[in-house]
N, C-alpha and C positions, 0 to 999 in steps of 0.2 A: 576321189576317183582312184581306180586301180590302174595297173599298168596297161590295160587294154582300153582305158578310157571309160569303162563302165562304172556304175555307182558302187561304192563299197562303204562299209562302216554302218554305225547305228542309224544315221539319217536314211540309209537305203531302205530300211524296213518301212519307214513312214512313206517314202516315195513309192515303194512297191505296193503297199496297201492302198494308197491313193489311186494308183493305176488300176489295180484290181477292182476297187469300188466303182471307179468310172466305167471300167469295162463291163462290170456286172449290170449297171444301169443301162448302158448302151445295148447290152445283150437283150435285156427285157424289152427295150424299145424296138430293137430289130425283130424280135420274135413277134411282137404285136403287129408291127408294120407288115411283115411278111405274111402273117396269117390273115390279116385284113385284106391285103392285096389278093391273096389266093381266094378268099371268100368272095371278093368282088369279081374276080375272073370266073369263078364257079357260077355266080349269079347271072353273068352274061352268057353262060353256055359252055364254058371250058369244062371238059369232063375229067381231066387229069388222069386219063387212062394211058398207062404206058404199056407198050407192046400190044400188038393187035389182039383184042379180046382179053387182055391181061388185067393186072391189078390196077385199081384206082387209088391214087394217093389221097389219104384222108387229110382234112384240114389240120388235125393235131400233128400229123407227120411233118408239116411245114414248120410248126413251132419247135418240135423236137430237134429236127435236123439243123434249123437255124441256131438254136441254143447250143447244140454240140459244137458246130463249127465256129461259132462266135467265141466259145470257151477256148477252142484251139487258138484262135487269134489272140486272145488275152495271154495265153501261155507264151506264144511267140513274142508278144510285146514285152512281157515281163523278162523273158530271157534276153532280149535285145537291150532292155534298160540295164540289166545287170552286167552284160558282157560286151556291149558294143559302144564304140566311141560316137557313133551316129545312129542311135536307135530309131529315131523318127524316120529318117531317110530310108534306112534298111527295112523298117517295118512296111512302109508304103510300097517299096519295090516288091517285097515278099508277098504282101497281101494282094496287090494288084495281079501279080503273076499267078498266085493260087486261085484268085477269082477267075482269071482267064481260063485256067485249066478246068475249073468247075463248070464252065460253059459247054464242055465237050459231052458229058453224059446226056444232057437233054437232046443234043443233036443226034445221038445214036440210040435213043431209047425206043424208037419205033412208034412214037406217038404221032397223032395227027398234027397238022400245022398250028392249030389254035393252042393245043397243049404245049407243043414245043416252044412256041413264042412266049406263052405265059411262064413256062419254066425258066426260060432264059431271063426274062424280066425279073422273076422271083429270085434268081441268083444275084441280081444286081441290087435289089432292095436292101438286104442286110449289109451288103458291101458299102452302100452309100451311107449307112448309119455307122457301121463299125470302123471303117478305115479312117475317115476324118477324125472321129472322136478319139480313137486310140493314138493317132498320130499327133493330134493337138495335145493330148495328155502327156505323151512322151516328150514333146518339145517343152512343155511347161516344167517337167521334172528334170530336165538336163540343162536348164539355163539359170 
């Protein structure tokens, strides 16, 4: 441990790689789950049209955005593992706060009720995959 309580030394490389590997697998699972949930919503009539008469979000867009923000979550987890005395606790607080903030855009996107509701749920799908997985992985690497 270094003076801030974070992981330091040769063992840290192994811990960081393990966290990144776990995060990568969780990211793939989150991308698949979110895209499947979006496809299901589309199948029951959600149009994913944002702004009145505007763009429609393609299914691939859900996978790409989920992958990007999941990768951001992994970077946050790695930084906390490296520099925080309580990485799992801080990660959960940070990730839950960022997830709550991510719920604002669907509410102001000008979409119909079905699309807004689906988008809100689709923000929670990857969070339910990524947050517990990374928090569990952080706990395992700090004990």
